[in-house]
N, C-alpha and C positions, 0 to 999 in steps of 0.2 A: 675332155679337152682341158689341157692345163691353162690356168689363168695367166695373164700377161704379167710378168714380174716387174716390179718397180725397184730401181736401183739408186743408191747413193754412192758417189765416188769421193772418197776422202783423199785430197792431194791433187794439185793441179800442175805437177811437173811433167816431164816427158811421158812417163808411163801413165799418170793419171789422166792427162789429156787424151792419150791414145785410147785408153779403156773407155773413158766417157764418150768420146766421139764415136768409137766403134759401136757401143751399145746404142747410142742414139740413132746412128745410121741404120741399125737393124730394127728401129721402131720402138725401142723401150723408152719408158719414162725415166729420165736420168737427172738427178740433182748433183751438183758439183760443189764441193767445199774446199776452201783454202783458208788457212789460218790468217793470212794477210790479204785481204780482198783487193787492196791497191796494187798488189803484184799481178793480179789477173784482170785489171780494169778493162782491157781491150775485149777479153772474152765476155765480161760482164755486160759491156756495152752492145756487142754484136749478138750474144746469146747463142752462138753455135761454135763448133770446132770443125775445121776442114782436115781431111786425111788425104795423103797422097803416097805414092809408092806402090807396094804390092796390094794395098787396099785404098780405094778412092771413094770419097763421098763427103757429105756435109751432115753432121749430126746436130740437130737443134736441141738444146738443153731446156729442161723444165724449170730449174731453179739454180741460181748461182749465188752463194752466200758464205759468210764466215760464222753463221749461227749454227752450232752443232745440233741444237734441239730441233730446229726447223729442217735441217738437211736430212735427218734420219726419220722424221715423223712419217708413219704410214708406208715406209719402204719395206721390201722384203729382204733385200741383200745389200750389205754395206761393204763396198770394195775399198779397202785401205791400200792405197798405192803411193807409199811414201818411203823414204829411207828408214831403215829399221831403227835408227837413232830417235825417230819420232814416235815409235810405238808406245813408249812410256807416257808421253804427253797425251796421245790420243786415247789410250786405255783409261787414263784418269778422267779425261773430259767426257768421254762417251758413256761411262758407267752410269751416270745419273739418268740418262734418257733412254737407254737401250731397253728393249723388251725381250722376253724369253722366246718369242716366236720369230725373232730376227736372227739372221746369220751375219757374222763378221768374217770377211775373207782377207787374209794378209797376202798381198801380191808383190813380192813374196814375203815369207816370214824370216828369211835368212836362217840362222841356226838357233832354235829354241824360241822363236818369235811367238808362236801360239801359247807356249807354256808360260812365258813371261807375261803376256797379255792377259791370260786367264788368271794368273797369280795376282796381278794388280787388281783386276776386276773383283776377285773374291774378297779382297780387303775392304772394298766398298760395300759389297753385299754378298755374303757367302751363300745365300739361298737363291740367288738369281742365276739360273743355269743356262746362260747364253752359250750357244755353240760357236766356237772359234774354228775357222778352217784355215789351213796353211797351204799355200801353193809353193811348189818346189822352186819355181822360177816365174818370171813375168812372161806372159804369152807372147809379147812382141819384142823385137829388137827395133827401137825407134829413137828419134831425136826430134826436138822442136826446131822447125825452120824459123819460126817466129811465134809469138804468143797467139794461140788459137789455130795454128797450122802445123801439123805433125807429119813427118815422113816416117812411114812404117817400112823398114828395110825387109823384114821377114816376120812370118807368123809361125810359131812352132806347131807341129802336127799334133803334139800331145804334151800336156802338162799334168804331172802327178799332183794330186791334192789329198789331204787327209783332214778329217775333222778331229777336234778334241772334245769329247772322247771319240775314238775310232769307230765305235759301234753306231755312230751317226753318219758315217761317211757316205754310205750308199744312198741314204735318204736325201742327202745334200746333192750328190751327183745326179739323181733322178730329177730333182727340182730344177737345177740350173743347166741341164743338158740342152734345153731349148736355146739358151743364150751362148753357152760355151761347150759345144760337143767335144772340144779338145780336152776338157777336164776328165781325167781318169783316176780311179781310186788307188791310193797308196796304202800300205799296211797300217801306218800310223804317222803321227807328226815326227817321230824319230826318223822315219825314212825320208820324209820331205826335208827335215832339218839337216840330215847328214848326207843327203844327196845335193846339197847346196853347192852347185858348181861355181856360183859367183865367189865363194870363199877361195877358190883356186884361180879363177880366170880373171878376177878383178884386181886384187891388191898386188899380186906377185909381179906382173908385168909393169905396173905403175912404179913400184919401189925400184925395180931393177932398171927401169928406163928413166929414172929421176933426172939425170943430167940431160938426156935427149929432150925430155919434156920441157925443162927449164930453158934450154937453148933454142928450141924450135916453137915454143908455145903450143906444143901438141900437134904440130903440122906433119903427122905421119899416121898411117892406118894402124890403129891400135892392135888389132888381132893379127893382121897380116905382116906388117913391118916390125911391130914391137916384140913379137915372140919369135926369136931366133932359136937355133938348136940349143944354144947354151942356156938361154932363159927357159926353154921348154924342159931341160933337165931338172931345174929347180922346181918348176911347176909340177912336174911328174912326182918329185919326191914329196912335196906338200900333199899332193893327191893320194899318194901311198899312205901317208900318215893319217889322212882323213878316213881312208878305207879301213885302216887298222882299228880305229875307234868304232866304226860301223860294225865291223866283224865282231868286236867284243860285245856290242849291243845286240847281236844276232839279227841284224837287219840287212837286206839286200840293197846294195848301192852300185852304181856304174862308175867305172873310171871315166876321166874326162874324155879320153879318146872314144870309148864306147858310147858315152853320152852324145857326142857329136854325130856319131853314126846313127844312133837311136832317134835323136831329135831332128837332125837336118838331113839325114840320109847321106852323110859325106864319109868318104873313105880315104885312107892314106896309110902308107907303111910306117909313118912317124906321126907324132903329134903336129909338128910343123906342117906336114903335108895335108893332114886332115883339116887344119885351120885354113890353109890356103885353098882348099877345095870347098869351103863353106861360103857359098855365094852371099848369104845374108850378112856376112861380116865385112864385105867390101864396102867402102865408103864411110865406115864408122871410124872417126878420128880419135886420137888420144886426147885425154884431158889437157886443157890449156895450161894448167898449173897443178901443183901438188896439193892444193886445197880442194880435193875431190872426194866425193862419196866413195870412190874406189878404195880410199884409205879410211876416211873418218866414219864410214858406215861399215865396210866389209871387214875391217880389222877388229873393232870391238864387238860387232854383232855377228860375226861369222868365225873368224879365226880364234878369237878369245874363247867363245863357248866350246869350240871343238877341243881346244887345248885344255879348258877347265874340266870337261867331261873325261878327257884322256887321263888327266891327273887323278880324278875321282876313281877311275877304273884301274889305275896303276900302269898306264901306258906312257912311254916316252915319245915326245914329238919335237925333236931338236930343230928340224927345218922350220916348222911352224913357229916355234919359239923365237927363232932368229928373225923371221919376218915380222913378228909382233914387236920385237926389240928395235929393228930398223925403222918400222913405221913410227914407233913412239919417239925415236930420236928425230926423225924428220919433222914431226909435228910438235915436238917438245911437250908431249902428253904421255902419261903413263896409261897405256891402253889396257894393261893388265888390271889396273884399279877401276877404270871406268867401263870396261867391257861387261858383257852379259855373262853371268856366272850360274853355276848349279843352284845357288841360293835364290837368285833372281827368277829362275825357272821353277821354283817350288819343289825341287827334287832332293834337297839336302836331307841326309839321314836315311834315304830309301835304298834298299838293296836293288840289284839288277832286276830281280823278279818283281819287286814292288813297282819299279819304274815302268816295267812292261805292262803290269796290270793297270797302273794309273793312266797311262796314255790310251789304253784300250777301253776301259770302263768308266774312268773318271773318279775312281776311288781306290783305296787300298784296304783290303779286308783286315779288320781287326785293329788297324792303326789309324787310318784316315777314312772315316766313314762319310766325308762330305763329298757330294756329287760335284763334278766339274761343270 
């Protein structure tokens, strides 16, 4: 019989509260971390999280704190549920306290998240071989009704995950299957990174609906009303460029339309029809303004690394480039400079074959003998 796992959840936003509440409802010991404890003072005072929607229940938490050392002590799995822009901060902070028998799971990693996370941790201690796991997407579509009360619109039937290195993926899947039977193995973190549907589905509709968002303060259904046939054309072109990069990396990825069918069992002759047939997207409203993680996270941590990998492999991505440029203009920020790059992911100077070997085994024969 498997031992009962102990979890730490890093991040108390929509997704973090959903994951923490869900695990606690299932009877697991859960510690919850937030960098600013005053931002979750209601949860701290009550000690539990309520879930409603397609999952209902109350999850009592074991510990709620802003102390990283306390939150991960003696836990088995650390679920990082934060915007990818926070990965750098968390990787630097957690490196001092993590042990080699613990797993870190990025929910999700966006594009290159596990690679960057591991690259940062190696700078602290190149001999501490902690396994980083990257989820392709978050298990839930969810929103906070209020602090400590989360509505879960839908739960995905399956979420692909991969360990870095990939030779440890099956061991992780076996360990966590009691808590998340939805987790299934991907080939490597290249697959989870470039099957990053958020790169396509989050920033593009936000950028193209910028006027509507500002005029209505997001008072429209994001996926249902915000993605018209014309918006869908541009989304599909970005999706095509993403798949071109994946093909060059020799990894299998799904188109957005196929992903909707695979994940939500929804069908349609067009992308718009498929989205309108996805029940879990009804009720999810657009961002209230353009200061949203759909831009400040998904552009630098999703579109930029896809574009940088494309450039590294000699592939043109004109539509992705245009979206990065528009986002940079909207936010008065150069996302090309601040985004995640090949260098950040620790892949600079590696050939395609060496990259494939690196993500599979954790080292490159003859050139990089350091285990991941």
